[in-house]
Biopython code that builds the backbone (N, CA, C, O; Angstrom):
import numpy as np
from Bio.PDB.StructureBuilder import StructureBuilder

atoms = [
    (1, "MET", "N", (-14.675, 156.795, -56.723)),
    (1, "MET", "CA", (-15.396, 156.551, -56.910)),
    (1, "MET", "C", (-15.645, 158.139, -57.444)),
    (1, "MET", "O", (-15.511, 158.913, -56.496)),
    (2, "GLN", "N", (-15.941, 158.759, -58.589)),
    (2, "GLN", "CA", (-16.329, 160.057, -58.169)),
    (2, "GLN", "C", (-17.944, 159.660, -58.395)),
    (2, "GLN", "O", (-18.287, 158.634, -58.983)),
    (3, "GLN", "N", (-19.139, 160.908, -57.676)),
    (3, "GLN", "CA", (-20.466, 160.444, -57.963)),
    (3, "GLN", "C", (-21.181, 161.766, -58.591)),
    (3, "GLN", "O", (-20.765, 162.910, -58.407)),
    (4, "SER", "N", (-22.524, 161.358, -59.498)),
    (4, "SER", "CA", (-22.865, 162.692, -59.818)),
    (4, "SER", "C", (-23.350, 163.209, -59.248)),
    (4, "SER", "O", (-23.804, 162.664, -58.242)),
    (5, "GLN", "N", (-23.622, 164.746, -59.500)),
    (5, "GLN", "CA", (-24.098, 165.582, -59.097)),
    (5, "GLN", "C", (-25.036, 166.539, -59.388)),
    (5, "GLN", "O", (-25.020, 167.682, -58.931)),
    (6, "PRO", "N", (-26.520, 165.723, -60.754)),
    (6, "PRO", "CA", (-26.534, 167.012, -61.357)),
    (6, "PRO", "C", (-27.605, 168.111, -60.990)),
    (6, "PRO", "O", (-28.185, 168.821, -61.811)),
    (7, "ASN", "N", (-27.784, 168.139, -59.516)),
    (7, "ASN", "CA", (-28.288, 169.280, -58.733)),
    (7, "ASN", "C", (-27.225, 170.264, -58.784)),
    (7, "ASN", "O", (-27.530, 171.426, -58.517)),
    (8, "ASN", "N", (-25.762, 169.924, -59.150)),
    (8, "ASN", "CA", (-24.430, 171.013, -58.231)),
    (8, "ASN", "C", (-24.062, 171.390, -60.040)),
    (8, "ASN", "O", (-23.674, 170.563, -60.865)),
    (9, "PRO", "N", (-24.357, 173.050, -60.317)),
    (9, "PRO", "CA", (-23.806, 173.302, -61.453)),
    (9, "PRO", "C", (-22.423, 173.762, -61.755)),
    (9, "PRO", "O", (-22.104, 174.415, -62.748)),
    (10, "LEU", "N", (-21.418, 173.248, -60.545)),
    (10, "LEU", "CA", (-20.388, 173.972, -60.119)),
    (10, "LEU", "C", (-19.409, 172.180, -60.328)),
    (10, "LEU", "O", (-18.202, 172.029, -60.137)),
    (11, "HIS", "N", (-20.199, 171.310, -60.664)),
    (11, "HIS", "CA", (-19.653, 169.819, -60.101)),
    (11, "HIS", "C", (-19.051, 169.604, -61.363)),
    (11, "HIS", "O", (-19.434, 169.658, -62.531)),
    (12, "GLY", "N", (-17.362, 169.189, -60.429)),
    (12, "GLY", "CA", (-16.399, 168.873, -61.999)),
    (12, "GLY", "C", (-15.590, 170.425, -62.065)),
    (12, "GLY", "O", (-14.479, 170.425, -62.595)),
    (13, "ILE", "N", (-15.968, 171.326, -61.699)),
    (13, "ILE", "CA", (-15.250, 172.215, -62.202)),
    (13, "ILE", "C", (-14.610, 173.267, -60.660)),
    (13, "ILE", "O", (-15.127, 173.959, -59.783)),
    (14, "LYS", "N", (-12.738, 172.677, -61.195)),
    (14, "LYS", "CA", (-11.951, 173.300, -60.152)),
    (14, "LYS", "C", (-12.069, 174.619, -59.451)),
    (14, "LYS", "O", (-12.346, 175.493, -60.272)),
    (15, "LEU", "N", (-11.983, 174.984, -58.481)),
    (15, "LEU", "CA", (-11.938, 176.624, -58.040)),
    (15, "LEU", "C", (-10.666, 177.109, -58.981)),
    (15, "LEU", "O", (-10.807, 178.207, -59.521)),
    (16, "ALA", "N", (-9.659, 176.517, -59.181)),
    (16, "ALA", "CA", (-8.616, 177.430, -60.170)),
    (16, "ALA", "C", (-9.373, 177.937, -61.151)),
    (16, "ALA", "O", (-9.555, 179.144, -61.313)),
    (17, "THR", "N", (-9.940, 176.866, -61.987)),
    (17, "THR", "CA", (-10.655, 176.917, -63.310)),
    (17, "THR", "C", (-11.584, 178.650, -63.149)),
    (17, "THR", "O", (-11.201, 179.595, -63.839)),
    (18, "ILE", "N", (-12.527, 178.770, -62.369)),
    (18, "ILE", "CA", (-13.615, 179.527, -61.932)),
    (18, "ILE", "C", (-12.200, 180.900, -61.741)),
    (18, "ILE", "O", (-11.947, 181.510, -62.780)),
    (19, "VAL", "N", (-11.524, 181.228, -60.681)),
    (19, "VAL", "CA", (-10.843, 181.629, -60.353)),
    (19, "VAL", "C", (-9.819, 182.613, -61.864)),
    (19, "VAL", "O", (-9.832, 183.817, -62.117)),
    (20, "GLU", "N", (-9.039, 181.445, -62.589)),
    (20, "GLU", "CA", (-8.646, 182.052, -63.969)),
    (20, "GLU", "C", (-9.718, 182.380, -64.800)),
    (20, "GLU", "O", (-9.532, 183.306, -65.588)),
    (21, "GLU", "N", (-11.159, 181.631, -64.789)),
    (21, "GLU", "CA", (-11.852, 182.116, -66.088)),
    (21, "GLU", "C", (-12.348, 183.686, -65.632)),
    (21, "GLU", "O", (-12.173, 184.628, -66.405)),
    (22, "LEU", "N", (-12.880, 183.838, -64.513)),
    (22, "LEU", "CA", (-13.224, 185.091, -64.045)),
    (22, "LEU", "C", (-12.221, 186.756, -64.712)),
    (22, "LEU", "O", (-12.448, 187.846, -65.237)),
    (23, "GLN", "N", (-11.062, 185.897, -64.201)),
    (23, "GLN", "CA", (-10.018, 186.713, -64.302)),
    (23, "GLN", "C", (-9.597, 186.949, -65.847)),
    (23, "GLN", "O", (-8.925, 187.934, -66.150)),
    (24, "GLU", "N", (-9.827, 186.436, -66.372)),
    (24, "GLU", "CA", (-9.720, 186.573, -67.853)),
    (24, "GLU", "C", (-10.792, 187.282, -68.751)),
    (24, "GLU", "O", (-10.526, 187.803, -69.835)),
    (25, "HIS", "N", (-12.156, 187.238, -68.120)),
    (25, "HIS", "CA", (-13.295, 187.861, -68.447)),
    (25, "HIS", "C", (-13.115, 189.446, -67.782)),
    (25, "HIS", "O", (-13.124, 190.411, -68.545)),
    (26, "TYR", "N", (-12.953, 189.627, -66.298)),
    (26, "TYR", "CA", (-12.904, 190.787, -66.028)),
    (26, "TYR", "C", (-12.140, 191.564, -65.812)),
    (26, "TYR", "O", (-12.280, 192.780, -65.681)),
    (27, "GLY", "N", (-11.041, 190.786, -65.741)),
    (27, "GLY", "CA", (-9.887, 191.292, -65.591)),
    (27, "GLY", "C", (-9.923, 191.666, -63.105)),
    (27, "GLY", "O", (-10.890, 191.715, -62.346)),
    (28, "TRP", "N", (-8.484, 191.804, -62.831)),
    (28, "TRP", "CA", (-8.556, 192.079, -61.453)),
    (28, "TRP", "C", (-8.943, 192.457, -61.130)),
    (28, "TRP", "O", (-9.624, 191.953, -60.236)),
    (29, "GLU", "N", (-9.050, 193.980, -61.435)),
    (29, "GLU", "CA", (-9.689, 195.365, -61.182)),
    (29, "GLU", "C", (-11.103, 194.812, -61.033)),
    (29, "GLU", "O", (-11.554, 194.454, -59.946)),
    (30, "GLY", "N", (-11.872, 194.752, -62.339)),
    (30, "GLY", "CA", (-13.225, 194.108, -62.481)),
    (30, "GLY", "C", (-13.767, 193.230, -61.439)),
    (30, "GLY", "O", (-14.929, 193.274, -61.034)),
    (31, "LEU", "N", (-12.538, 192.157, -60.892)),
    (31, "LEU", "CA", (-13.466, 191.651, -59.949)),
    (31, "LEU", "C", (-13.520, 192.543, -58.654)),
    (31, "LEU", "O", (-14.481, 192.914, -57.980)),
    (32, "ALA", "N", (-12.408, 192.724, -58.552)),
    (32, "ALA", "CA", (-12.321, 193.728, -57.252)),
    (32, "ALA", "C", (-13.423, 194.517, -57.010)),
    (32, "ALA", "O", (-13.687, 194.828, -55.849)),
    (33, "GLU", "N", (-14.223, 194.952, -58.086)),
    (33, "GLU", "CA", (-15.263, 195.846, -58.388)),
    (33, "GLU", "C", (-16.446, 195.006, -57.785)),
    (33, "GLU", "O", (-16.870, 195.277, -56.661)),
    (34, "ARG", "N", (-16.802, 194.321, -58.289)),
    (34, "ARG", "CA", (-17.556, 192.697, -58.162)),
    (34, "ARG", "C", (-17.770, 192.115, -56.885)),
    (34, "ARG", "O", (-18.841, 191.883, -56.324)),
    (35, "ILE", "N", (-16.483, 191.888, -56.460)),
    (35, "ILE", "CA", (-16.833, 191.337, -54.730)),
    (35, "ILE", "C", (-15.380, 192.043, -53.958)),
    (35, "ILE", "O", (-14.211, 191.796, -54.254)),
    (36, "ASP", "N", (-15.800, 192.822, -53.074)),
    (36, "ASP", "CA", (-15.086, 193.621, -52.479)),
    (36, "ASP", "C", (-14.185, 192.577, -51.475)),
    (36, "ASP", "O", (-14.604, 192.254, -50.363)),
    (37, "ILE", "N", (-12.748, 192.044, -52.089)),
    (37, "ILE", "CA", (-12.327, 191.402, -51.067)),
    (37, "ILE", "C", (-10.779, 191.652, -51.634)),
    (37, "ILE", "O", (-10.445, 191.605, -52.818)),
    (38, "ASN", "N", (-10.029, 191.893, -50.639)),
    (38, "ASN", "CA", (-8.347, 192.076, -50.520)),
    (38, "ASN", "C", (-7.739, 191.662, -51.670)),
    (38, "ASN", "O", (-7.225, 192.504, -52.406)),
    (39, "CYS", "N", (-7.711, 190.233, -52.007)),
    (39, "CYS", "CA", (-7.104, 188.854, -52.524)),
    (39, "CYS", "C", (-7.498, 189.020, -54.207)),
    (39, "CYS", "O", (-7.272, 188.165, -55.064)),
    (40, "PHE", "N", (-8.141, 190.342, -54.424)),
    (40, "PHE", "CA", (-8.597, 190.785, -55.416)),
    (40, "PHE", "C", (-7.654, 192.530, -55.786)),
    (40, "PHE", "O", (-6.865, 192.902, -56.655)),
    (41, "LYS", "N", (-8.137, 193.008, -54.892)),
    (41, "LYS", "CA", (-7.692, 194.162, -55.036)),
    (41, "LYS", "C", (-5.987, 194.556, -54.776)),
    (41, "LYS", "O", (-5.294, 195.275, -55.496)),
    (42, "SER", "N", (-5.593, 193.871, -53.565)),
    (42, "SER", "CA", (-4.265, 194.327, -53.397)),
    (42, "SER", "C", (-3.273, 192.850, -53.470)),
    (42, "SER", "O", (-3.201, 191.879, -52.717)),
    (43, "ASN", "N", (-2.350, 193.324, -55.156)),
    (43, "ASN", "CA", (-1.206, 192.530, -54.904)),
    (43, "ASN", "C", (-1.988, 191.076, -55.798)),
    (43, "ASN", "O", (-1.477, 189.969, -55.625)),
    (44, "PRO", "N", (-3.234, 191.219, -56.731)),
    (44, "PRO", "CA", (-3.370, 189.901, -57.068)),
    (44, "PRO", "C", (-3.061, 188.847, -57.542)),
    (44, "PRO", "O", (-2.349, 189.132, -58.504)),
    (45, "SER", "N", (-3.149, 187.818, -57.471)),
    (45, "SER", "CA", (-2.528, 186.682, -57.771)),
    (45, "SER", "C", (-3.623, 185.636, -58.332)),
    (45, "SER", "O", (-4.704, 185.962, -57.841)),
    (46, "VAL", "N", (-3.809, 184.208, -59.390)),
    (46, "VAL", "CA", (-3.916, 183.223, -59.222)),
    (46, "VAL", "C", (-4.156, 182.308, -57.405)),
    (46, "VAL", "O", (-5.157, 181.842, -56.863)),
    (47, "LYS", "N", (-2.891, 182.390, -57.028)),
    (47, "LYS", "CA", (-2.506, 181.368, -56.137)),
    (47, "LYS", "C", (-2.537, 182.582, -54.633)),
    (47, "LYS", "O", (-2.532, 181.895, -53.611)),
    (48, "SER", "N", (-2.555, 183.568, -54.413)),
    (48, "SER", "CA", (-2.935, 183.908, -53.376)),
    (48, "SER", "C", (-4.394, 184.257, -53.433)),
    (48, "SER", "O", (-4.981, 184.239, -52.352)),
    (49, "SER", "N", (-5.203, 184.626, -54.699)),
    (49, "SER", "CA", (-6.813, 184.048, -54.255)),
    (49, "SER", "C", (-7.308, 182.812, -53.877)),
    (49, "SER", "O", (-8.099, 182.684, -52.943)),
    (50, "LEU", "N", (-6.755, 181.595, -54.764)),
    (50, "LEU", "CA", (-7.459, 180.613, -54.077)),
    (50, "LEU", "C", (-6.955, 180.323, -53.289)),
    (50, "LEU", "O", (-7.777, 179.513, -52.859)),
    (51, "LYS", "N", (-5.582, 180.261, -52.112)),
    (51, "LYS", "CA", (-5.562, 180.366, -50.758)),
    (51, "LYS", "C", (-6.526, 181.374, -49.977)),
    (51, "LYS", "O", (-6.339, 181.211, -48.772)),
    (52, "PHE", "N", (-7.249, 182.113, -50.163)),
    (52, "PHE", "CA", (-7.727, 183.186, -49.598)),
    (52, "PHE", "C", (-9.591, 182.146, -49.689)),
    (52, "PHE", "O", (-10.305, 181.788, -48.751)),
    (53, "LEU", "N", (-9.784, 181.979, -51.119)),
    (53, "LEU", "CA", (-10.644, 181.353, -51.084)),
    (53, "LEU", "C", (-10.898, 179.893, -50.396)),
    (53, "LEU", "O", (-12.040, 179.446, -50.283)),
    (54, "ARG", "N", (-9.959, 179.319, -50.029)),
    (54, "ARG", "CA", (-9.910, 177.462, -49.762)),
    (54, "ARG", "C", (-10.158, 177.577, -48.397)),
    (54, "ARG", "O", (-10.592, 176.623, -47.752)),
    (55, "ARG", "N", (-9.757, 179.416, -47.558)),
    (55, "ARG", "CA", (-10.095, 179.219, -46.321)),
    (55, "ARG", "C", (-11.546, 180.396, -46.095)),
    (55, "ARG", "O", (-12.073, 181.021, -45.174)),
    (56, "THR", "N", (-11.632, 180.299, -46.784)),
    (56, "THR", "CA", (-13.124, 181.875, -46.401)),
    (56, "THR", "C", (-14.348, 181.481, -46.812)),
    (56, "THR", "O", (-14.802, 182.496, -47.340)),
    (57, "PRO", "N", (-15.375, 180.405, -46.916)),
    (57, "PRO", "CA", (-16.109, 179.694, -47.199)),
    (57, "PRO", "C", (-17.200, 180.682, -48.121)),
    (57, "PRO", "O", (-17.717, 180.303, -49.171)),
    (58, "TRP", "N", (-17.452, 182.183, -47.411)),
    (58, "TRP", "CA", (-18.477, 183.209, -47.871)),
    (58, "TRP", "C", (-17.776, 183.782, -49.254)),
    (58, "TRP", "O", (-18.480, 184.070, -50.222)),
    (59, "ALA", "N", (-16.199, 183.940, -49.279)),
    (59, "ALA", "CA", (-15.936, 184.782, -50.418)),
    (59, "ALA", "C", (-15.814, 183.582, -51.369)),
    (59, "ALA", "O", (-16.286, 183.721, -52.498)),
    (60, "ARG", "N", (-15.155, 182.264, -50.995)),
    (60, "ARG", "CA", (-15.971, 181.365, -52.264)),
    (60, "ARG", "C", (-17.172, 181.229, -52.527)),
    (60, "ARG", "O", (-17.348, 180.776, -53.658)),
    (61, "SER", "N", (-17.727, 181.353, -52.180)),
    (61, "SER", "CA", (-19.537, 181.166, -52.148)),
    (61, "SER", "C", (-19.947, 182.483, -52.974)),
    (61, "SER", "O", (-21.007, 182.355, -53.588)),
    (62, "LYS", "N", (-19.312, 183.708, -53.101)),
    (62, "LYS", "CA", (-19.397, 184.807, -53.602)),
    (62, "LYS", "C", (-18.763, 184.755, -55.128)),
    (62, "LYS", "O", (-19.432, 185.287, -56.014)),
    (63, "VAL", "N", (-17.409, 184.092, -55.500)),
    (63, "VAL", "CA", (-16.887, 183.920, -56.488)),
    (63, "VAL", "C", (-17.465, 182.453, -57.306)),
    (63, "VAL", "O", (-16.901, 182.179, -58.365)),
    (64, "GLU", "N", (-18.209, 181.834, -56.976)),
    (64, "GLU", "CA", (-18.808, 180.472, -57.486)),
    (64, "GLU", "C", (-20.077, 181.444, -57.705)),
    (64, "GLU", "O", (-20.542, 181.352, -58.841)),
    (65, "GLU", "N", (-20.628, 182.210, -56.990)),
    (65, "GLU", "CA", (-22.134, 182.711, -57.765)),
    (65, "GLU", "C", (-21.491, 183.869, -58.650)),
    (65, "GLU", "O", (-22.176, 184.061, -59.655)),
    (66, "LEU", "N", (-20.852, 184.342, -58.603)),
    (66, "LEU", "CA", (-20.271, 185.208, -60.261)),
    (66, "LEU", "C", (-20.402, 184.540, -61.308)),
    (66, "LEU", "O", (-21.132, 184.691, -62.288)),
    (67, "TYR", "N", (-19.246, 183.391, -60.900)),
    (67, "TYR", "CA", (-19.027, 182.566, -62.233)),
    (67, "TYR", "C", (-20.434, 181.610, -62.650)),
    (67, "TYR", "O", (-20.643, 181.102, -63.751)),
    (68, "LEU", "N", (-20.970, 181.563, -61.912)),
    (68, "LEU", "CA", (-22.583, 180.899, -62.480)),
    (68, "LEU", "C", (-23.142, 182.583, -63.523)),
    (68, "LEU", "O", (-23.140, 182.704, -64.748)),
    (69, "ALA", "N", (-23.401, 183.245, -62.862)),
    (69, "ALA", "CA", (-24.177, 184.287, -62.856)),
    (69, "ALA", "C", (-23.282, 184.897, -64.120)),
    (69, "ALA", "O", (-23.857, 185.828, -64.685)),
    (70, "THR", "N", (-21.718, 184.474, -64.779)),
    (70, "THR", "CA", (-21.285, 185.027, -65.468)),
    (70, "THR", "C", (-20.982, 184.685, -66.566)),
    (70, "THR", "O", (-20.402, 185.398, -67.385)),
    (71, "PHE", "N", (-21.477, 183.091, -66.793)),
    (71, "PHE", "CA", (-21.169, 182.067, -67.662)),
    (71, "PHE", "C", (-22.388, 181.132, -68.269)),
    (71, "PHE", "O", (-22.471, 180.557, -69.354)),
    (72, "ARG", "N", (-23.438, 181.210, -66.987)),
    (72, "ARG", "CA", (-24.681, 180.630, -67.401)),
    (72, "ARG", "C", (-25.838, 181.780, -67.725)),
    (72, "ARG", "O", (-26.917, 181.481, -67.214)),
    (73, "ARG", "N", (-25.842, 182.520, -68.161)),
    (73, "ARG", "CA", (-26.593, 183.703, -67.980)),
    (73, "ARG", "C", (-27.427, 182.645, -69.489)),
    (73, "ARG", "O", (-28.510, 182.060, -69.494)),
    (74, "ASN", "N", (-26.616, 182.739, -70.340)),
    (74, "ASN", "CA", (-26.996, 182.381, -72.119)),
    (74, "ASN", "C", (-27.316, 180.887, -72.122)),
    (74, "ASN", "O", (-28.206, 180.417, -72.831)),
    (75, "ASN", "N", (-26.581, 180.187, -71.330)),
    (75, "ASN", "CA", (-26.555, 178.861, -71.955)),
    (75, "ASN", "C", (-27.073, 178.061, -70.217)),
    (75, "ASN", "O", (-26.337, 178.164, -69.236)),
    (76, "PRO", "N", (-28.107, 177.495, -70.187)),
    (76, "PRO", "CA", (-27.985, 176.461, -69.310)),
    (76, "PRO", "C", (-26.889, 175.713, -68.991)),
    (76, "PRO", "O", (-26.606, 175.900, -67.808)),
    (77, "TRP", "N", (-26.120, 174.918, -69.550)),
    (77, "TRP", "CA", (-25.983, 174.068, -69.587)),
    (77, "TRP", "C", (-24.473, 173.729, -69.057)),
    (77, "TRP", "O", (-24.047, 172.621, -68.729)),
    (78, "GLY", "N", (-23.453, 175.556, -69.060)),
    (78, "GLY", "CA", (-22.624, 176.059, -68.653)),
    (78, "GLY", "C", (-21.882, 176.978, -69.915)),
    (78, "GLY", "O", (-22.366, 177.215, -71.022)),
    (79, "LYS", "N", (-20.840, 177.317, -69.492)),
    (79, "LYS", "CA", (-20.403, 178.068, -70.901)),
    (79, "LYS", "C", (-20.056, 177.878, -71.716)),
    (79, "LYS", "O", (-19.441, 176.823, -71.872)),
    (80, "SER", "N", (-20.256, 178.930, -72.937)),
    (80, "SER", "CA", (-20.700, 178.255, -74.312)),
    (80, "SER", "C", (-19.054, 178.496, -74.944)),
    (80, "SER", "O", (-18.771, 178.130, -76.085)),
]
sb = StructureBuilder()
sb.init_structure("model")
sb.init_model(0)
sb.init_chain("A")
sb.init_seg("    ")
for serial, (resi, resn, name, xyz) in enumerate(atoms, 1):
    if name == "N":
        sb.init_residue(resn, " ", resi, " ")
    sb.init_atom(name, np.array(xyz, "f"), 0.0, 1.0, " ", f" {name:<3s}", serial, name[0])
structure = sb.get_structure()
């Protein structure tokens, strides 16, 4: 049973979706400029980024913050 999390804006959004949408929006180079982590700089891929982000809470937090800042700016209910 899945619990409702009304105060969590990322509830129900998979990390893979977050990375894919950010990569599509900014490109790998743009992501590397905004978040200084090697998984976006050196031979980047969604798979390698997900592996790193799942093991590194501080980096995942930065990616989630960028996602919210990027896609919630004009629409308080999520991506338009």
